[in-house]
Structure formats: structure tokens, C-alpha cells
N, C-alpha and C positions, 0 to 999 in steps of 0.2 A: 469602515469596510463592511461589505455585505457579502455573504456567501450566496452563490447562485442557487435559485430554487429549481425544483424539478421542471417547472414551466419554462425555465430559461434554456433547457436542453433541446437541441434538435439535431438530426442526423447530418444536416448540411453545414453545421458550424464546427470550427476546429475545437480541439480540447481547450477547456477553460484553464488558463494559466495566469496567475497573478503573483508578481513579486512585489512585496511591500517595502517601500524605501524606508531608510532610517528616519527620514523626516516625517513621513506619513505615519510610520509606526509610532513615533513619539507623540504625534497628535492623537493617536488612538488609545494611548494608555488610559485605562479607566473606562474605555468605551468598547468593551468586549462585544462583538456581534452577538445578537440574540441566539443565532443558530449554534455558535460555539458554546454559549452559556448553557443552552439546553443540552447539548451533547456532552458537556463536561460532567454532568451528573449521572449519565447513563453508565451502566456497568459493563466492563469487559471481563472475560474469563481467561485465566491462564491454563497451562497444560494440566495442572493438578486440580482444576475446578474452582480455584480461589477467585472470587469476584472483587474487583476494585473499580472505583470511578475512572472513567476515561480521562478526566482532568488531572488525575494524579500522575499520569504518564509524563506530563510536561510541566507540572507545577513548579518543580525545583530547577530544571535545566532545559536548555534548548533541545528539542526532540524532533527527529525525522520520523513521521508516521506514514507508513505505506499501507494502504488498504488494497487487498488483492481481490480478484473476482471470486474464485472458489478454489479449493485445494486440488481439484482434479484438472484444472485449466493448465494446458501445456505451456502457454505463454507465461502464466504466473509462476509455474515451477522453474522455468529457465531464468526468469527475472530474479526470483528469490535465490537461485543458485549464485547469481552474480552479486546479489546483496550479501550473501554469505562469504564472499571473497574480500569484503571490506575488513581489514585487520582491526581488532578491538583497540589496539594502540592508537590508530588513527582517530577513532572516536574519543578515546580517553584524553588524548592530547588536546583535542578541541573542546572537551567537556560537553560532548553531544551524545545523546541517547538515540539508538535506532530501534524502532518497534515496527513489527509487521502485524496487521490485524486481518483476520479472515472472517468469513460469515457462515461458518459451519459449527458443528458441535466441537467443544474443546477437546474431545477425545481424538480428533484428527490432527491435533497440533504436533504431538511428538512424532508420529509416523511421517508427517510432512517435513519436519526438521531433519529427521534421519534421511529421508529421501533426497533432500536438496543439499544437505550439509550445512544448513543455515545455523550458526551458533548463537545468534543474538536473541533478543526478546520477541516473543510472539504471543498474541492473544486472539480471542474470538469474540465476535459480536453476533451470536447465533440468530438473533431476531432482526438483524440489520437495522436496528434503531438509529445508530450513529450514521450509517450510510445514508439513510433517508433524511435525517435532520440536516446533514451537511450537503445535501443536494446531489448525491452521486447518482449517475444515470442508471436506469434499468432499461435494457434493450441495447442493441449494438449497431453503430453506424458502420458503413462500408469500410473494409480493411484492404481493399484491392490496391490502393496506392500508398499504404502505410508500411514503413519498415522500422524495425527496432534493432539497435545494436546488441541487444541482450537476448533476443529470441532466435535460435538457430534452426528450429524445425519449421518445415513448411506447414501450411494450413492443413493439408491432407494428412501428412505423417503425424503432425501434432494432435489432430483430432482422433486419429486411430489410437495413439498412445493414451489419450485421455479416456477413450471408450474402453480400452483394454484394462486400464486401472480401475475403472468403475465396475467392470464385470468381475474383476479379481478380488474386489473388496468383499468383506463378509456380508454386508447389506448393499445391494446394488443401488448406489446413490452417487450424486455428483458433489457431495460434501459442500453444499452451498447452492444458492440459486444460480443456474448457468447464465441467466440474463443480466445478473447484477454486474455493473462495472465498478472499478475502484478509483483510486486517486492517491496523491501524495501531498502531505502538508509538512511544513516546518513550523513548529509551535514552541512557545515558551522562551524563557521561564515565565510563569504566570499567564497573563492574557495576551502576550505578544504573539503576533502572527507575521511570519516572515515570507511565506510562500504557500500558494494554493494551486494545485493542478488536479483537475478532474478528468479522468479518462473517458473517451468516447467509444473505445472498443478494446479488444484484448491486446492490441499492439500499441495502444495510445499512451502508455505510461511514460513518465518523465525519465529522460536519460539519467542514469545514476550519478555520473560525474557532474552533471549540471546541478543536481540536488546537493551533492557533497560540497561543491564550490560555494553555493548559496548559504550552506550551513557553516562554512568555514572549516571544512574537513579536508584533509589531504586526499587527492583523487587517486584512483586505482587504475592500473594498466590491465584492461580487460582483453587486450589483444594477445596476451601471452597464453600459452597452452594451459588450460585449466584441467583439474582432475575430472575424470569421467565418472558420472553418476548415472546409473542405469535407471530405467523406468520401473 
């Protein structure tokens, strides 16, 4: 398997989504893609400033890794709110780890978790090294025809909320590069790659229940009324 390069990205193409079959995954054992090998040694930072290799996140067990755009992105906020509704028991029963990675300073992790109610693991890749190595797009394709089951705000209202949060922060910043797109991977244990999805725009993330099913985790009813979390 090969991760898409930045040159593979274009605004006219759909999101890059690859599910790796058990047969092909078996053939790839011991043939870790060079991009993942390079990314695995790069460091991510937790909320307390502790640095660990990216590869340690999925070395011992299957791990869902969600890369978000930036912590002021309204679509990311609402997507992570739904990720936060995944019960820990569902993950534990499937022996699956869930990790969110942002690309701002690690100082923004705790406030973002408090804002979204997200209780699982979160790290930062402040220099966006892993984003670049894994071929995540910088720049945004059109979102006019894109819908997400996890984003409730309109483009206008969501953008206003993001701008207000930026203005209200101690230092006026977007807590990451606003042009950076994210993606979702299911990795591990070891060098196993089960699923790769690279976003093309802020609404292009993989549906959470699709990811859970592919990871062998019980799905969640997101249609039920959720708790209200203010901006």
C-alpha cells in the first residue's frame, strides 16, 4: 500500500478513502509504507506537554486516529463532539483505541476537550509533520455539495462562531493552520493498516459509524438528542 502524496490531491477529486482487505493486509505484513514508517518516528504532544512517537499510539492495539483541521474549526468541533459520544466501553470491548490529533500548540488541547466534552485521548502535531508525511491536503475543495451527518451549523453560522472564538482567545489565533485538512486512519497493532481516509474540505471527514464498523466497534445512535455544548 502507498499513501497518497500531496501531488495526488486535486480539488476535483473525491476524498481519498481506502479500506485494506484482510487478504491485502496480510500480504503487507512486514511491508510498512515508507510514509507511515517516517511518520511513526515523529513526535506528538499530549495536553501536559509530554512527547511520544506517533507509532506508539498504535503499536500495541488497533487504533482509530482522527486528524482534525484546527481547534477553532466549527466543523471539527462538532465532529469531535460526536466522537466524544462514543462510550469508552464500546472501545474497550473491541480493544480499540481512539485518538484525535490536532495541529496547534498542546496548550489548546484541554480547553478543546472541555469545550467539546471529548473524553478520549488527544495529542498535537504542532509542526504538521505527520500531516505532511501522510499526504493530508492543504487548501480546501468546494463544500457546496457536501453534507455531514455530524456538522449541524451552516457555513455562515459556523464561520461566525469560529471567528468569535478566535477573537475571544487570549492571543488572536486560529489554533492551527486554517488551510490544513485532516483525515482518519485505522492502524495497528504494529504496521497493520486497515483504513485510510483523507479529507478534501471541512465537511469531508469519514462518517463516524462507518469508521467504527470498520474497526469492529459497536456503532452509536447520533440521532438521539445530545447534550448542548455552547461555543
